[in-house]
C-alpha positions, 0 to 999 in steps of 0.5 A: 883818320886813315887814308883807308877812311878818307877813300871809303868817304870819297868813294859813298860821296862819289856814288852819293852824287852819282845816284842823285844824278840818277834821279834827277835823269830818271825825274826829266825823263817821266816829266817828259814822257808825261807831257808828250802824253798830255800833248798827245792827247789833246791834239788827238781829242778835239776831232775825235770830240769833234764828231762825237759833238756834232752827231750828238747834238745833230741827233739831240737837237732833232729828236727832242721836238720829234718826241711828240710823234715817237719818232724822235725817240730812236734818235735819242737813243742814238744820241744817248749811246754816241755819248756813252761810247766816247764817255767810256773812252774818256774814263779809260783815258782818266784811268791810265794818265791817273792811275789806281793804285787800289788792290784789285781784291778790294775794287772786286768787293765795293767798287761800283764805279767799274760797271761803268767801265764797259759800254753797257751800263748797269740797269735795275734787276728785276725789270724784263729785257724791253725795258731794260733795253730802253733803261739808258733814256731814264739812266742819269748817267746817260744824261750827263754823259750828254752834258760833258760831250756837250760842255766839254767841248769848249774846253777840247778846243781851247786846249787843243789850241793851245797845245798846237800853237805850243808844239809848233812855236818851241821847235820853230824858236829854238831853230831860229839860229839856224833858221833865219839865218838861211831864210836871209841867206836865200835869193830875192829873200827880203827879212823883215822882223820884229827888230826891222819893225823896231827899227833895232840895230843888227835887226836880224840877231836880235829877232835870233835872240829873242826867237831862242829865248822865247822858245826856251821859256816856252819849253821850260813852261811846256810841262806845267802849261800842257800838264795843268790843261790835261789835267783840267781836261781829267777833272772835268770829264771825272766829275760828270761822268765818274763823279756819280758812279764813285759816290754810288760806290761809297755807298754802297761800300758803307753799307756793305761795311755796316751790315758785315760789321752787324754781322761779325759783331752777331757772330763773335757775340755768339762764339763768345757765349758758346765759349763761356757756357762751355768752359769757364761756366762748367768749372763754375758749376762743378766748383760750386758743387765740390765747395758743397761736397766740402761743406757737407763733409768737413765736420766728418771727413776733414781728410776727404774735405782737405782734397776736395778743396785743393782739387777746387782751388785748382778749378778755379786756377784752370777757370781764370786761365779759361777766361784770361784766354777768352779776354785776348779773344776780345781785346789781347792786351799786348795790341793794346800796350805794346802794338800789332808787331808784338802781339803778332810776335806773341801770337806766333810764339805760342803756334806748335808750327814754328813761324817767322815773323816780319813785321815793321807796322808804323802807328795806325787806328785800333780797328786797323790793327785788331782786324790785322790781328785777328787775320794772323790768329785765326790763320795760324790756328788753321795752320796748327789744326788743319795744314799738316805744316812744318813751318810758316811765315806772316809778313805784316806791313804798310804800303800806299796807304794799305796794310797788308798781311801775308801768312805763308805755310808749306802745309798740305793746303785746300784751305777753303772759305765754304769749307768754314775753318773760321775763315768765312768769318774773318772774311765778314770781319775784313769787311766791315773794316773795308778790308779783303781776304784772298787765299790761294791753297792748292792741294798739296800745297802751299797756303797763302792767306792774303789781307789788305786793309785802308788805314784810312777805312 
């Protein structure tokens, strides 16, 4: 082995170790920030929750008996609105801590839970203003908000006590090597710690070591303890404040997906019927007429019959080619046999406009790959027919559990769903697999078509 290779390997090893140390530092830093954020949240949540808890309980306790006289309804309404205020704050805290990697384009279609992030909850349509104003008293989520304010208060109190104890004890215990000798050295000081009570030799040293080691243990355990308590608070809040909305969002999403699937299937069948009628069916009718004419002239004019048969063979080959083309639109063989990346490359190769493909796709469900294929195929058809583009780029990849497809061309722009060009049908097809379509096409270009499809749809 040469000296150069040895130096190269040594430099690579040093770089690798440096990268590992950097990752560890970043991990420790992120862990410290997350623990600090959880501690601050739990310390601040108690006084806020305590104030709302007192007001909600008072309004509720006074309002329920007085509902017989109708005086209690304004008090119940006030309790509902107070609980809703705290619930909205908690939902936003949950979202800030838990994060949300779902693309906004997908949420804009289906996420019913988004409606509960604001103070005004969704109300039934078609009701007058007065009934809409009183609807919070009938809305189940309003009573779940009140239930959360009341039942989660003990959790908030417990978390605050543990967090306060932890945040105060750790710095005091770690400062024991400094604070205990200082206390002992003060005039008239009389120190009698745990070591003195147990009558251990050198009690001050024993207490310093005991407190310092205890502080270290609590410091090391702080991320697990404080983050665990915070997660308990987040999970319980999510259960009462967001689970119902999320279930409603799932139901709405599935309803829309089924409707979109039926609509897309119906449109595909109509298109297939139209293509068969305008293409192969017309050719077969002409082929039948040519063969009948050849049969009549077979005995009288063999030369003309031969010409007719040759033309019929051409018609047969053209019909077969059209049928193959239509079968690609139903289930492209290359997509089934070789996967999405190869199918996209084949579509790009058939384009009259030069297309550059960047596709790195792992194994994904067949319906997801099929939807992505049609996105690319339809987008490239529009590039060739309408865009006036000189080149196009196709990027296909999976990130965060979503298949993302992007088609960009340098054409004239101006593409719009309302203008047709197959974009509306493409959007319905994507909805049937819980996907979403976004189009940016200013006048003068470029046109960017983006599709996002959940791999687990």
